N, C-alpha and C positions, 0 to 999 in steps of 0.2 A: 613324299608328303611332309609338309612343313607343320610343325606343332608350335603354336605360339607359347612363349614363356613370359610370364608376368614377373617383372622385377620390382621389388620394393625396397624402401629404406626405413630403417628404424633408428632414431637418434637415441643414444644412451648416455649414461654418465661414466662410461668406460669400465663398468663392472665386469670383470673377466667372466664371472660365472653366467652373467646375463648375455654376454656376447656368444659364448660357446652354445647356450640354450637357443639363441636365435639361429645360429648355423645349423644346429641339429634339427630343430623343428621347422624352420623356414628356409630351406635350401636356396631359394632364388631371392632371398632378402639380404641386403647389406646392412651391417651394423656400423653407424658412424658415430662419432663422439660429438656430443652437443658442445657448441662454442661456449656456453655459459659455464660448463664444468671444466673445459680446458682452461679458460681464463681464471676459474677459481683455483685449480690446481697449480697454475703458474704462480699465482699469488702466494698460495700456501707453501710451495716447495722452494721458491727462488727469492722472495722478497727479502728474507733475512740474509741470504747469501750475496745478493746484488747490493744491498744497502743503498747507497746514493745513486747507483746507476739503474735501480729498478724503473723509475719513471720513464727514463729514456728507452729502456728495453721494452716496456710494456707499450709505449707509444709506437715504437718501430714494429713490434710484433702485430699490432692491430692494423697498422698501415700496410704491411705485407699481406695480412689476412684479407683486407679489402680488395686488393688488386685483382683477385680472381673473379670478383662479383661485378666489376665495372662493365666488361663487355655484354654481360647478361642484361643489365639495366639499360645500356644503350641500344641493344637489340629490340627490346620490348618497346 
């Protein structure tokens, strides 16, 4: 007998307590980090360290980020 399992995704701000709660309460749900918060954390944590190289880094980061989405849009 095959039992169907529903899989869900919840996007979070990478709050570790929330990720643990999702795993505990919703075992078939994946917690993924929201791109807005990832970008915000990159700016907060790296901008001062990278200084003049920050703009090039963030441009490259988002260019690489978009690569994974191109085949989905072409398919639809």
